[in-house]
N, C-alpha and C positions, 0 to 999 in steps of 0.2 A: 215650708223649704222648696226654694224656688226649683227643685230640681224633678218635684213632682208633678208640674207643671208640663203635661203634654202638648198645648201647643205647639210649640215652635218642634220640639222631636217626631213630632207625627209629622210635619210637612216636611221634616227633612228625610222623613223614614219611604214617604210618597215619592216625592221627586227622587230621590233616590232610585227606589224600584222603576220607576218611571226610563230615567238614565238606563239600569241595568237589562230591560225589557224591549226595550224601544232601537236606543245608538247602538249598541253594545253587537248583540244580535247580527244587524246589518253589517258592522265593519267585518267583524269575522265570517260573516257568509260569502263577502266579498271576494277573500282570499281565493284563488285559482290553486289544486295542487300544480307542480311543476312539469311530475310527473302522471301521465293519468293512466290507471290500469288495464293492462294487455291482456288478454283471454290466452288460456296458455294452452298447450299444444298435447292434445290426446293421444298423441304417439308414446312408447313406452320407452324406456331407455333398454339395451342390453347390457344386461350382467352375468360376470362371471363369477364361480366362484373363486374363493382364494383358496391355494395352496398353501398351507403354512409349513412351514421348512424343519420342523421338527418332526 
């Protein structure tokens, strides 16, 4: 049964993992976020109680 021959499938598996682990992460890491996060100010906002109309 030729489908049980691991020769070509093992090579395909190794080459695909080589691509996944080397080429794809470098392409993903080259992208830069368009809006860099900025620190949030520590000042507190003034809150007022809500007067319910009933």
